[in-house]
DRENPA-3360 file (N, C-alpha, C; in nm, 2 decimals, always signed):
BEGIN
1 = XXXXXXXX = +22.48/+3.37/+6.62/+22.34/+3.37/+6.65/+22.28/+3.50/+6.60 ~ +22.16/+3.49/+6.53/+22.09/+3.60/+6.48/+22.05/+3.70/+6.59 ~ +22.06/+3.83/+6.56/+22.02/+3.93/+6.66/+21.87/+3.96/+6.65 ~ +21.80/+3.89/+6.56/+21.66/+3.91/+6.54/+21.57/+3.80/+6.60 ~ +21.61/+3.74/+6.71/+21.54/+3.64/+6.77/+21.40/+3.68/+6.81 ~ +21.30/+3.61/+6.76/+21.16/+3.65/+6.78/+21.10/+3.54/+6.87 ~ +21.02/+3.59/+6.97/+20.94/+3.49/+7.05/+20.80/+3.49/+7.00 ~ +20.76/+3.38/+6.93/+20.62/+3.38/+6.87/+20.53/+3.29/+6.96;
9 = XXXXXXXX = +20.57/+3.17/+6.98/+20.49/+3.07/+7.06/+20.58/+3.01/+7.17 ~ +20.56/+3.06/+7.29/+20.64/+3.02/+7.41/+20.57/+2.93/+7.50 ~ +20.63/+2.82/+7.53/+20.58/+2.72/+7.63/+20.66/+2.74/+7.76 ~ +20.59/+2.76/+7.87/+20.65/+2.78/+8.00/+20.59/+2.69/+8.10 ~ +20.68/+2.61/+8.16/+20.63/+2.52/+8.27/+20.65/+2.59/+8.40 ~ +20.57/+2.55/+8.50/+20.57/+2.62/+8.63/+20.53/+2.76/+8.62 ~ +20.43/+2.79/+8.54/+20.39/+2.92/+8.51/+20.29/+2.99/+8.60 ~ +20.25/+2.92/+8.70/+20.14/+2.97/+8.78/+20.18/+3.08/+8.88;
17 = XXXXXXXX = +20.31/+3.09/+8.91/+20.36/+3.18/+9.01/+20.50/+3.21/+9.00 ~ +20.56/+3.30/+9.08/+20.70/+3.32/+9.09/+20.77/+3.36/+8.96 ~ +20.88/+3.30/+8.94/+20.96/+3.33/+8.82/+20.88/+3.29/+8.69 ~ +20.81/+3.18/+8.69/+20.74/+3.13/+8.58/+20.63/+3.24/+8.54 ~ +20.56/+3.29/+8.63/+20.46/+3.39/+8.60/+20.52/+3.52/+8.55 ~ +20.63/+3.56/+8.61/+20.70/+3.68/+8.56/+20.76/+3.66/+8.42 ~ +20.80/+3.54/+8.39/+20.85/+3.51/+8.26/+20.74/+3.52/+8.16 ~ +20.62/+3.47/+8.20/+20.50/+3.48/+8.11/+20.47/+3.62/+8.08;
25 = XXXXXXXX = +20.48/+3.71/+8.18/+20.45/+3.85/+8.17/+20.55/+3.91/+8.07 ~ +20.68/+3.87/+8.09/+20.78/+3.93/+8.01/+20.77/+3.89/+7.86 ~ +20.74/+3.76/+7.83/+20.73/+3.72/+7.69/+20.60/+3.78/+7.63 ~ +20.50/+3.79/+7.71/+20.37/+3.85/+7.66/+20.40/+3.99/+7.61 ~ +20.47/+4.06/+7.69/+20.50/+4.20/+7.66/+20.58/+4.22/+7.53 ~ +20.65/+4.11/+7.49/+20.72/+4.11/+7.36/+20.64/+4.05/+7.25 ~ +20.51/+4.03/+7.28/+20.42/+3.99/+7.17/+20.41/+3.84/+7.14 ~ +20.46/+3.76/+7.24/+20.45/+3.62/+7.22/+20.32/+3.55/+7.26;
33 = XXXXXXXX = +20.27/+3.46/+7.19/+20.16/+3.37/+7.23/+20.22/+3.27/+7.33 ~ +20.14/+3.23/+7.43/+20.19/+3.15/+7.54/+20.11/+3.02/+7.56 ~ +20.18/+2.92/+7.60/+20.12/+2.80/+7.66/+20.17/+2.79/+7.80 ~ +20.08/+2.81/+7.90/+20.12/+2.81/+8.04/+20.09/+2.68/+8.10 ~ +20.19/+2.62/+8.16/+20.17/+2.48/+8.22/+20.20/+2.48/+8.37 ~ +20.11/+2.42/+8.45/+20.14/+2.40/+8.59/+20.02/+2.32/+8.64 ~ +20.03/+2.28/+8.77/+19.92/+2.20/+8.83/+19.79/+2.28/+8.86 ~ +19.81/+2.41/+8.89/+19.70/+2.49/+8.94/+19.63/+2.56/+8.82;
41 = XXXXXXXX = +19.52/+2.49/+8.78/+19.45/+2.54/+8.66/+19.38/+2.68/+8.68 ~ +19.33/+2.70/+8.80/+19.26/+2.82/+8.83/+19.36/+2.94/+8.83 ~ +19.48/+2.92/+8.88/+19.58/+3.03/+8.88/+19.63/+3.06/+8.73 ~ +19.64/+2.95/+8.65/+19.68/+2.96/+8.51/+19.57/+3.04/+8.44 ~ +19.45/+3.01/+8.46/+19.34/+3.08/+8.38/+19.33/+3.23/+8.42 ~ +19.35/+3.26/+8.55/+19.35/+3.40/+8.60/+19.47/+3.47/+8.53 ~ +19.59/+3.41/+8.53/+19.70/+3.47/+8.47/+19.68/+3.49/+8.32 ~ +19.63/+3.39/+8.25/+19.61/+3.40/+8.10/+19.52/+3.52/+8.07;
49 = XXXXXXXX = +19.41/+3.53/+8.15/+19.31/+3.63/+8.12/+19.38/+3.77/+8.14 ~ +19.46/+3.78/+8.24/+19.52/+3.91/+8.27/+19.62/+3.95/+8.16 ~ +19.69/+3.85/+8.11/+19.79/+3.87/+8.01/+19.73/+3.91/+7.88 ~ +19.62/+3.85/+7.84/+19.55/+3.88/+7.72/+19.48/+4.02/+7.73 ~ +19.44/+4.06/+7.85/+19.38/+4.19/+7.86/+19.49/+4.30/+7.85 ~ +19.60/+4.27/+7.91/+19.71/+4.37/+7.90/+19.78/+4.37/+7.76 ~ +19.78/+4.26/+7.69/+19.85/+4.25/+7.56/+19.74/+4.19/+7.46 ~ +19.66/+4.27/+7.41/+19.54/+4.23/+7.33/+19.58/+4.15/+7.21;
57 = XXXXXXXX = +19.70/+4.16/+7.16/+19.74/+4.09/+7.03/+19.79/+3.95/+7.06 ~ +19.80/+3.91/+7.18/+19.85/+3.77/+7.21/+19.74/+3.68/+7.26 ~ +19.77/+3.55/+7.25/+19.68/+3.45/+7.30/+19.76/+3.37/+7.41 ~ +19.70/+3.35/+7.52/+19.76/+3.28/+7.63/+19.67/+3.15/+7.66 ~ +19.73/+3.04/+7.63/+19.66/+2.91/+7.65/+19.71/+2.85/+7.78 ~ +19.63/+2.76/+7.84/+19.67/+2.70/+7.96/+19.65/+2.55/+7.95 ~ +19.74/+2.48/+8.03/+19.72/+2.33/+8.04/+19.76/+2.29/+8.18 ~ +19.66/+2.24/+8.26/+19.69/+2.19/+8.39/+19.75/+2.05/+8.38;
65 = XXXXXXXX = +19.87/+2.04/+8.44/+19.95/+1.91/+8.42/+20.04/+1.89/+8.54 ~ +20.04/+1.77/+8.59/+20.14/+1.73/+8.70/+20.27/+1.68/+8.64 ~ +20.37/+1.76/+8.64/+20.50/+1.73/+8.58/+20.58/+1.62/+8.66 ~ +20.52/+1.58/+8.77/+20.59/+1.47/+8.84/+20.55/+1.33/+8.79 ~ +20.46/+1.33/+8.70/+20.41/+1.20/+8.63/+20.50/+1.17/+8.52 ~ +20.53/+1.04/+8.50/+20.63/+1.00/+8.40/+20.58/+1.03/+8.25 ~ +20.45/+1.04/+8.23/+20.40/+1.06/+8.10/+20.37/+1.21/+8.07 ~ +20.41/+1.30/+8.16/+20.38/+1.44/+8.14/+20.43/+1.50/+8.01;
73 = XXXXXXXX = +20.56/+1.47/+7.98/+20.62/+1.53/+7.86/+20.55/+1.48/+7.73 ~ +20.52/+1.36/+7.72/+20.45/+1.31/+7.60/+20.31/+1.37/+7.59 ~ +20.24/+1.38/+7.71/+20.11/+1.45/+7.71/+20.12/+1.59/+7.66 ~ +20.22/+1.66/+7.70/+20.23/+1.80/+7.67/+20.27/+1.82/+7.52 ~ +20.35/+1.73/+7.47/+20.38/+1.73/+7.32/+20.26/+1.70/+7.24 ~ +20.18/+1.60/+7.28/+20.06/+1.57/+7.21/+19.96/+1.68/+7.21 ~ +19.95/+1.75/+7.33/+19.86/+1.87/+7.34/+19.90/+1.98/+7.24 ~ +20.03/+2.00/+7.23/+20.08/+2.11/+7.13/+20.04/+2.07/+6.99;
81 = XXXXXXXX = +20.06/+1.94/+6.95/+20.03/+1.90/+6.82/+19.88/+1.91/+6.79 ~ +19.81/+1.87/+6.89/+19.66/+1.86/+6.88/+19.61/+2.01/+6.86 ~ +19.67/+2.10/+6.93/+19.62/+2.24/+6.93/+19.69/+2.33/+6.83 ~ +19.78/+2.26/+6.75/+19.86/+2.33/+6.65/+19.94/+2.45/+6.71 ~ +19.99/+2.43/+6.83/+20.08/+2.53/+6.89/+20.22/+2.49/+6.87 ~ +20.28/+2.55/+6.77/+20.42/+2.52/+6.73/+20.52/+2.60/+6.81 ~ +20.58/+2.53/+6.91/+20.67/+2.59/+7.00/+20.80/+2.64/+6.94 ~ +20.83/+2.76/+6.95/+20.97/+2.81/+6.91/+21.05/+2.85/+7.03;
89 = XXXXXXXX = +20.99/+2.86/+7.14/+21.07/+2.89/+7.27/+21.02/+2.80/+7.38 ~ +21.10/+2.71/+7.43/+21.07/+2.62/+7.54/+21.14/+2.67/+7.67 ~ +21.06/+2.69/+7.77/+21.11/+2.74/+7.90/+21.08/+2.64/+8.00 ~ +21.18/+2.56/+8.04/+21.17/+2.46/+8.15/+21.20/+2.53/+8.28 ~ +21.09/+2.58/+8.34/+21.10/+2.66/+8.47/+21.06/+2.58/+8.59 ~ +20.97/+2.48/+8.57/+20.91/+2.41/+8.68/+21.02/+2.34/+8.76 ~ +21.01/+2.35/+8.89/+21.10/+2.28/+8.98/+21.07/+2.32/+9.13 ~ +21.12/+2.24/+9.22/+21.10/+2.26/+9.36/+21.20/+2.19/+9.44;
97 = XXXXXXXX = +21.21/+2.22/+9.57/+21.30/+2.15/+9.66/+21.24/+2.10/+9.78 ~ +21.30/+2.00/+9.84/+21.26/+1.94/+9.96/+21.37/+1.95/+10.07 ~ +21.34/+2.02/+10.18/+21.45/+2.04/+10.27/+21.45/+1.93/+10.38 ~ +21.57/+1.89/+10.42/+21.58/+1.80/+10.53/+21.70/+1.70/+10.51 ~ +21.73/+1.62/+10.61/+21.83/+1.52/+10.59/+21.78/+1.41/+10.49 ~ +21.86/+1.38/+10.40/+21.82/+1.29/+10.29/+21.76/+1.16/+10.34 ~ +21.83/+1.10/+10.44/+21.78/+0.97/+10.49/+21.66/+0.97/+10.57 ~ +21.62/+1.09/+10.61/+21.50/+1.11/+10.70/+21.38/+1.15/+10.62;
105 = XXXXXXXX = +21.40/+1.19/+10.50/+21.29/+1.24/+10.41/+21.23/+1.12/+10.34 ~ +21.10/+1.13/+10.30/+21.04/+1.02/+10.22/+21.12/+1.01/+10.09 ~ +21.15/+0.88/+10.05/+21.22/+0.86/+9.93/+21.13/+0.90/+9.81 ~ +21.00/+0.86/+9.82/+20.91/+0.90/+9.70/+20.90/+1.05/+9.68 ~ +20.90/+1.12/+9.79/+20.89/+1.27/+9.78/+21.02/+1.32/+9.71 ~ +21.13/+1.26/+9.73/+21.25/+1.30/+9.67/+21.26/+1.26/+9.52 ~ +21.21/+1.14/+9.50/+21.21/+1.09/+9.36/+21.11/+1.17/+9.27 ~ +21.00/+1.22/+9.33/+20.91/+1.31/+9.26/+20.98/+1.44/+9.23;
113 = XXXXXXXX = +21.06/+1.49/+9.32/+21.13/+1.61/+9.30/+21.23/+1.59/+9.19 ~ +21.30/+1.48/+9.18/+21.39/+1.45/+9.07/+21.32/+1.44/+8.94 ~ +21.20/+1.38/+8.94/+21.12/+1.37/+8.82/+21.09/+1.50/+8.76 ~ +21.04/+1.60/+8.84/+21.01/+1.73/+8.79/+21.13/+1.81/+8.75 ~ +21.23/+1.81/+8.84/+21.35/+1.89/+8.82/+21.45/+1.84/+8.71 ~ +21.45/+1.71/+8.69/+21.55/+1.65/+8.60/+21.48/+1.57/+8.49 ~ +21.41/+1.46/+8.52/+21.36/+1.37/+8.42/+21.26/+1.43/+8.33 ~ +21.16/+1.50/+8.38/+21.06/+1.56/+8.29/+21.13/+1.68/+8.21;
121 = XXXXXXXX = +21.22/+1.75/+8.27/+21.29/+1.85/+8.20/+21.36/+1.79/+8.08 ~ +21.43/+1.68/+8.10/+21.51/+1.62/+7.99/+21.41/+1.56/+7.89 ~ +21.30/+1.50/+7.93/+21.20/+1.45/+7.84/+21.14/+1.56/+7.75 ~ +21.10/+1.67/+7.81/+21.05/+1.78/+7.74/+21.14/+1.84/+7.64 ~ +21.27/+1.85/+7.68/+21.37/+1.90/+7.59/+21.39/+1.81/+7.47 ~ +21.39/+1.68/+7.49/+21.41/+1.59/+7.38/+21.29/+1.59/+7.29 ~ +21.17/+1.60/+7.35/+21.04/+1.60/+7.27/+21.03/+1.72/+7.18 ~ +21.08/+1.83/+7.23/+21.06/+1.96/+7.16/+21.17/+2.01/+7.07;
129 = XXXXXXXX = +21.29/+1.95/+7.08/+21.40/+1.99/+7.00/+21.37/+1.98/+6.85 ~ +21.31/+1.87/+6.80/+21.28/+1.87/+6.66/+21.19/+1.99/+6.62 ~ +21.10/+2.03/+6.70/+21.01/+2.14/+6.67/+21.09/+2.27/+6.67 ~ +21.18/+2.28/+6.77/+21.27/+2.40/+6.77/+21.35/+2.41/+6.65 ~ +21.41/+2.30/+6.60/+21.49/+2.30/+6.48/+21.41/+2.34/+6.36 ~ +21.29/+2.30/+6.35/+21.20/+2.33/+6.24/+21.17/+2.48/+6.24 ~ +21.15/+2.54/+6.36/+21.12/+2.68/+6.37/+21.24/+2.77/+6.37 ~ +21.36/+2.72/+6.38/+21.48/+2.80/+6.39/+21.49/+2.89/+6.27;
137 = XXXXXXXX = +21.45/+2.84/+6.15/+21.47/+2.92/+6.03/+21.35/+3.02/+6.00 ~ +21.26/+3.02/+6.09/+21.14/+3.11/+6.07/+21.14/+3.23/+6.17 ~ +21.26/+3.27/+6.21/+21.26/+3.38/+6.30/+21.34/+3.35/+6.43 ~ +21.38/+3.23/+6.43/+21.46/+3.19/+6.55/+21.39/+3.09/+6.64 ~ +21.46/+3.02/+6.72/+21.41/+2.93/+6.82/+21.50/+2.93/+6.94 ~ +21.45/+2.90/+7.06/+21.53/+2.91/+7.18/+21.48/+2.82/+7.29 ~ +21.57/+2.79/+7.38/+21.55/+2.70/+7.49/+21.61/+2.77/+7.62 ~ +21.52/+2.78/+7.72/+21.57/+2.83/+7.85/+21.54/+2.73/+7.96;
145 = XXXXXXXX = +21.64/+2.68/+8.03/+21.63/+2.60/+8.14/+21.66/+2.68/+8.27 ~ +21.58/+2.66/+8.37/+21.60/+2.74/+8.49/+21.67/+2.65/+8.60 ~ +21.79/+2.70/+8.64/+21.87/+2.62/+8.74/+21.86/+2.70/+8.87 ~ +21.97/+2.72/+8.94/+21.97/+2.79/+9.07/+22.12/+2.81/+9.10 ~ +22.14/+2.91/+9.19/+22.28/+2.93/+9.24/+22.33/+2.81/+9.32 ~ +22.24/+2.73/+9.37/+22.28/+2.61/+9.45/+22.34/+2.51/+9.36 ~ +22.34/+2.53/+9.22/+22.40/+2.44/+9.13/+22.55/+2.43/+9.14 ~ +22.61/+2.54/+9.20/+22.75/+2.55/+9.20/+22.82/+2.48/+9.32;
153 = XXXXXXXX = +22.74/+2.43/+9.41/+22.81/+2.35/+9.52/+22.70/+2.25/+9.58 ~ +22.76/+2.15/+9.65/+22.67/+2.06/+9.72/+22.60/+2.13/+9.84 ~ +22.48/+2.09/+9.88/+22.40/+2.16/+9.98/+22.35/+2.05/+10.08 ~ +22.42/+2.04/+10.19/+22.37/+1.95/+10.30/+22.23/+1.99/+10.34 ~ +22.14/+1.90/+10.36/+22.00/+1.92/+10.40/+21.92/+1.97/+10.28 ~ +21.98/+1.98/+10.16/+21.91/+2.02/+10.04/+21.97/+1.95/+9.92 ~ +22.01/+1.82/+9.96/+22.09/+1.74/+9.87/+22.04/+1.72/+9.73 ~ +21.91/+1.67/+9.72/+21.85/+1.64/+9.59/+21.83/+1.76/+9.51;
161 = XXXXXXXX = +21.78/+1.87/+9.57/+21.75/+1.99/+9.49/+21.88/+2.05/+9.43 ~ +21.99/+2.06/+9.52/+22.11/+2.11/+9.47/+22.17/+2.03/+9.36 ~ +22.17/+1.89/+9.38/+22.22/+1.80/+9.28/+22.14/+1.81/+9.15 ~ +22.01/+1.83/+9.16/+21.93/+1.84/+9.04/+21.96/+1.96/+8.96 ~ +21.98/+2.07/+9.03/+22.01/+2.20/+8.96/+22.15/+2.20/+8.90 ~ +22.25/+2.12/+8.96/+22.38/+2.10/+8.90/+22.36/+2.03/+8.77 ~ +22.28/+1.93/+8.77/+22.25/+1.86/+8.64/+22.19/+1.95/+8.54 ~ +22.09/+2.03/+8.58/+22.03/+2.12/+8.48/+22.14/+2.22/+8.42;
169 = XXXXXXXX = +22.22/+2.27/+8.50/+22.33/+2.36/+8.46/+22.42/+2.30/+8.36 ~ +22.47/+2.18/+8.39/+22.57/+2.11/+8.31/+22.50/+2.06/+8.18 ~ +22.38/+2.01/+8.19/+22.30/+1.96/+8.07/+22.28/+2.08/+7.97 ~ +22.24/+2.19/+8.03/+22.20/+2.31/+7.94/+22.33/+2.37/+7.88 ~ +22.44/+2.37/+7.95/+22.56/+2.42/+7.89/+22.60/+2.33/+7.77 ~ +22.58/+2.20/+7.78/+22.62/+2.11/+7.67/+22.53/+2.14/+7.55 ~ +22.40/+2.15/+7.58/+22.30/+2.18/+7.47/+22.33/+2.31/+7.40 ~ +22.38/+2.41/+7.48/+22.41/+2.54/+7.42/+22.51/+2.52/+7.30;
177 = XXXXXXXX = +22.60/+2.43/+7.31/+22.70/+2.40/+7.21/+22.64/+2.31/+7.10 ~ +22.57/+2.21/+7.14/+22.51/+2.11/+7.05/+22.41/+2.18/+6.95 ~ +22.33/+2.27/+7.00/+22.22/+2.33/+6.92/+22.26/+2.46/+6.85 ~ +22.38/+2.51/+6.88/+22.42/+2.63/+6.81/+22.42/+2.62/+6.66 ~ +22.47/+2.51/+6.60/+22.47/+2.50/+6.46/+22.34/+2.50/+6.39 ~ +22.23/+2.47/+6.47/+22.10/+2.48/+6.42/+22.03/+2.61/+6.44 ~ +22.10/+2.71/+6.49/+22.04/+2.84/+6.51/+21.95/+2.85/+6.63 ~ +21.97/+2.76/+6.73/+21.88/+2.76/+6.84/+21.96/+2.82/+6.96;
185 = XXXXXXXX = +21.91/+2.93/+7.02/+21.97/+2.99/+7.13/+21.93/+2.91/+7.26 ~ +22.04/+2.88/+7.34/+22.02/+2.80/+7.46/+22.08/+2.87/+7.58 ~ +22.00/+2.90/+7.68/+22.05/+2.97/+7.80/+22.00/+2.91/+7.93 ~ +22.09/+2.92/+8.03/+22.05/+2.87/+8.16/+22.02/+3.00/+8.25 ~ +21.90/+3.01/+8.30/+21.87/+3.12/+8.40/+21.91/+3.07/+8.53 ~ +22.00/+3.14/+8.60/+22.05/+3.10/+8.73/+22.01/+3.20/+8.84 ~ +21.89/+3.18/+8.90/+21.85/+3.27/+9.01/+21.90/+3.23/+9.14 ~ +21.91/+3.33/+9.23/+21.93/+3.30/+9.37/+21.80/+3.31/+9.45;
193 = XXXXXXXX = +21.80/+3.36/+9.57/+21.67/+3.38/+9.64/+21.58/+3.47/+9.57 ~ +21.46/+3.43/+9.55/+21.36/+3.50/+9.47/+21.22/+3.50/+9.53 ~ +21.15/+3.61/+9.52/+21.02/+3.62/+9.58/+20.92/+3.52/+9.51 ~ +20.88/+3.42/+9.58/+20.79/+3.31/+9.53/+20.74/+3.23/+9.65 ~ +20.67/+3.12/+9.62/+20.63/+3.03/+9.72/+20.73/+2.92/+9.74 ~ +20.85/+2.93/+9.69/+20.95/+2.82/+9.69/+20.98/+2.79/+9.84 ~ +21.01/+2.89/+9.92/+21.05/+2.86/+10.06/+20.94/+2.78/+10.14 ~ +20.82/+2.82/+10.12/+20.71/+2.75/+10.19/+20.70/+2.61/+10.14;
201 = XXXXXXXX = +20.70/+2.59/+10.01/+20.69/+2.45/+9.96/+20.80/+2.36/+10.00 ~ +20.92/+2.42/+10.01/+21.04/+2.34/+10.05/+21.05/+2.32/+10.20 ~ +20.97/+2.39/+10.28/+20.98/+2.37/+10.42/+21.09/+2.45/+10.48 ~ +21.12/+2.57/+10.42/+21.24/+2.65/+10.46/+21.19/+2.78/+10.52 ~ +21.08/+2.78/+10.59/+21.03/+2.91/+10.65/+21.13/+2.97/+10.75 ~ +21.21/+2.88/+10.81/+21.31/+2.93/+10.91/+21.42/+3.01/+10.85 ~ +21.44/+3.00/+10.72/+21.54/+3.08/+10.65/+21.49/+3.21/+10.59 ~ +21.36/+3.23/+10.60/+21.30/+3.35/+10.53/+21.37/+3.48/+10.57;
209 = XXXXXXXX = +21.39/+3.50/+10.70/+21.45/+3.62/+10.75/+21.59/+3.65/+10.69 ~ +21.67/+3.54/+10.69/+21.81/+3.55/+10.63/+21.80/+3.58/+10.49 ~ +21.71/+3.52/+10.42/+21.70/+3.54/+10.27/+21.65/+3.68/+10.23 ~ +21.58/+3.75/+10.32/+21.52/+3.88/+10.28/+21.63/+3.97/+10.23 ~ +21.74/+3.97/+10.29/+21.85/+4.06/+10.25/+21.90/+4.05/+10.11 ~ +21.89/+3.92/+10.05/+21.94/+3.90/+9.92/+21.83/+3.86/+9.82 ~ +21.71/+3.86/+9.86/+21.60/+3.82/+9.77/+21.57/+3.92/+9.66 ~ +21.56/+3.87/+9.54/+21.52/+3.95/+9.42/+21.38/+3.93/+9.39;
217 = XXXXXXXX = +21.32/+4.03/+9.32/+21.18/+4.01/+9.27/+21.18/+3.91/+9.15 ~ +21.07/+3.84/+9.14/+21.06/+3.75/+9.03/+21.07/+3.82/+8.90 ~ +21.01/+3.94/+8.89/+21.01/+4.02/+8.77/+21.15/+4.06/+8.72 ~ +21.24/+4.10/+8.82/+21.38/+4.13/+8.78/+21.45/+4.01/+8.74 ~ +21.43/+3.90/+8.80/+21.50/+3.77/+8.76/+21.45/+3.73/+8.62 ~ +21.32/+3.74/+8.59/+21.27/+3.70/+8.46/+21.33/+3.79/+8.35 ~ +21.34/+3.92/+8.37/+21.40/+4.01/+8.27/+21.54/+3.97/+8.24 ~ +21.62/+3.93/+8.34/+21.75/+3.89/+8.32/+21.75/+3.76/+8.24;
225 = XXXXXXXX = +21.66/+3.67/+8.27/+21.65/+3.55/+8.19/+21.62/+3.57/+8.04 ~ +21.52/+3.66/+8.02/+21.48/+3.69/+7.88/+21.59/+3.76/+7.80 ~ +21.66/+3.85/+7.87/+21.77/+3.92/+7.80/+21.89/+3.82/+7.77 ~ +21.91/+3.73/+7.86/+22.01/+3.63/+7.84/+21.98/+3.54/+7.73 ~ +21.86/+3.51/+7.71/+21.81/+3.42/+7.60/+21.83/+3.50/+7.47 ~ +21.79/+3.62/+7.47/+21.80/+3.70/+7.35/+21.95/+3.71/+7.30 ~ +22.04/+3.72/+7.40/+22.19/+3.73/+7.37/+22.25/+3.59/+7.35 ~ +22.17/+3.48/+7.37/+22.23/+3.34/+7.37/+22.34/+3.33/+7.47;
233 = XXXXXXXX = +22.31/+3.38/+7.59/+22.41/+3.38/+7.70/+22.40/+3.24/+7.76 ~ +22.52/+3.18/+7.77/+22.52/+3.04/+7.82/+22.47/+3.03/+7.97 ~ +22.50/+3.13/+8.05/+22.45/+3.13/+8.19/+22.41/+3.28/+8.21 ~ +22.28/+3.29/+8.25/+22.23/+3.43/+8.29/+22.21/+3.42/+8.44 ~ +22.31/+3.47/+8.52/+22.31/+3.46/+8.66/+22.24/+3.59/+8.71 ~ +22.14/+3.58/+8.79/+22.06/+3.69/+8.83/+22.12/+3.76/+8.95 ~ +22.16/+3.89/+8.92/+22.21/+3.97/+9.03/+22.36/+3.97/+9.06 ~ +22.41/+4.09/+9.09/+22.56/+4.10/+9.11/+22.61/+4.02/+9.22;
241 = XXXXXXXX = +22.54/+4.01/+9.33/+22.58/+3.93/+9.45/+22.59/+3.78/+9.41 ~ +22.49/+3.74/+9.34/+22.49/+3.60/+9.29/+22.60/+3.57/+9.20 ~ +22.63/+3.66/+9.11/+22.74/+3.64/+9.01/+22.87/+3.63/+9.09 ~ +22.89/+3.72/+9.19/+23.01/+3.71/+9.27/+23.02/+3.58/+9.35 ~ +22.91/+3.53/+9.40/+22.91/+3.41/+9.48/+22.94/+3.29/+9.38 ~ +22.88/+3.29/+9.27/+22.91/+3.19/+9.17/+23.05/+3.18/+9.13 ~ +23.11/+3.30/+9.11/+23.25/+3.31/+9.08/+23.34/+3.26/+9.19 ~ +23.30/+3.28/+9.32/+23.38/+3.24/+9.43/+23.39/+3.09/+9.44;
249 = XXXXXXXX = +23.29/+3.02/+9.39/+23.29/+2.87/+9.39/+23.40/+2.81/+9.31 ~ +23.46/+2.89/+9.22/+23.57/+2.84/+9.13/+23.70/+2.83/+9.20 ~ +23.72/+2.90/+9.31/+23.85/+2.90/+9.38/+23.84/+2.87/+9.53 ~ +23.72/+2.88/+9.59/+23.72/+2.84/+9.73/+23.71/+2.69/+9.75 ~ +23.77/+2.64/+9.86/+23.76/+2.49/+9.88/+23.61/+2.45/+9.90 ~ +23.58/+2.33/+9.84/+23.44/+2.28/+9.85/+23.40/+2.26/+9.99 ~ +23.49/+2.22/+10.08/+23.45/+2.20/+10.22/+23.40/+2.33/+10.28 ~ +23.46/+2.44/+10.25/+23.42/+2.57/+10.30/+23.29/+2.61/+10.25;
257 = XXXXXXXX = +23.26/+2.59/+10.12/+23.13/+2.62/+10.06/+23.02/+2.54/+10.12 ~ +23.05/+2.41/+10.14/+22.95/+2.32/+10.19/+22.91/+2.35/+10.34 ~ +23.01/+2.38/+10.41/+22.99/+2.42/+10.55/+22.91/+2.55/+10.56 ~ +22.94/+2.64/+10.48/+22.86/+2.77/+10.47/+22.72/+2.75/+10.43 ~ +22.70/+2.66/+10.33/+22.57/+2.63/+10.28/+22.48/+2.56/+10.39 ~ +22.54/+2.47/+10.46/+22.47/+2.40/+10.57/+22.43/+2.49/+10.68 ~ +22.51/+2.59/+10.71/+22.48/+2.69/+10.82/+22.36/+2.78/+10.78 ~ +22.34/+2.80/+10.65/+22.23/+2.88/+10.60/+22.10/+2.81/+10.63;
265 = XXX = +22.09/+2.68/+10.60/+21.97/+2.61/+10.60/+21.94/+2.54/+10.74 ~ +22.04/+2.54/+10.83/+22.02/+2.48/+10.96/+21.92/+2.55/+11.04 ~ +21.83/+2.48/+11.11/+21.73/+2.54/+11.20/+21.80/+2.59/+11.33;
% end
């Protein structure tokens, strides 16, 4: 992989806050033009204006889009073609979790979560790989998918989210090898607890106090992700403690890990 990977036109989903916002700030600082995608158009416009003010040489475009809709990926690809925004770096960051017993949660709510975390991510990746291949010879191309440390074990009361992130991790590792011959860097960013609105949206406010001790800033997680992509690192695990915990899953019995995970999220 070339050491001169350039970020020219970066598409980031879930860009209105948390890790996505921090990634936008990080790529903008490297001189990349941005297409910021999320549902909250007001937050996107505020972020875009701030990024352009701080980095006068870049352009930050926004698109308000609900990624839980089945046609979201095709709409996003059409928008890029229409606006002549040739993506050389795709960042699939959008994702969320729903906490609770699987059988007691709304099925539709969980299917929507799977749509955002898995199906739309796959659709976007498939839609944009031809564009990435085309741009790979013009200074490099890259793909970052954002997983989570919950990808390494099953999570009782967080079943769909953990399973979806396991998929993202496995899927992205496979693409790392498939796309290497085309000169496309592929990396999975694997964050643990991070400062964002994730806990509130998932309904995990009761875990906030426990999480404080191990929570990282979104900015530090984003920098780890960007460095990992520049190095074509197959997994960029954010933080020493998270790396240690991920390593532990390779030799600890699954039942022990699952019991520990359940105790963290139990009310």
